[in-house]
C-alpha positions, 0 to 999 in steps of 0.5 A: 921581682925587684926583691929577687935574690941573686942566683949564681950563674957560674962561679963568680957571676950572679944574676938578679932578675928585675923584670920579665914580660909576657913575651919572654923579654927580661931585665936583670943586674949581672955582677962579675966578681974580680977574675970571673969568666963565663963558662963557655960561649954565650950565644944571644938567642932567640934575640939580642942582648943589650948591656949597660956597664954600671961599674967596673970593666966588662970584657967580652973576650975581644974588647974591654968596656968601661963603666958608662958603655952601652953594648948592643949584641945582635941575635945570633952573635956571641961573646965570652963574658968576663971581668978581671977587676969585677963589674956590674951590668944592667942586661936587657933581653927585649925578645927573651 
């Protein structure tokens, strides 16, 4: 999967799958173009979402998270992912 092409999730946001486990777990790199915003609310189901901000600044609709930040979003939580300056994230879903 490391050679998988980036897929546009919504305007200005692309995801590149890196790995998928048999239990639905998956890892990916997500890139936000400057000024991009998720279309709607991103709800974390069925399990948590873990994010490491590789570069730029990620904004979850409430707070800004600069490069080097680790974010754990529990199952059932939600946010509105966006980035004014653009960013690259490593995203892991341990439960799919």
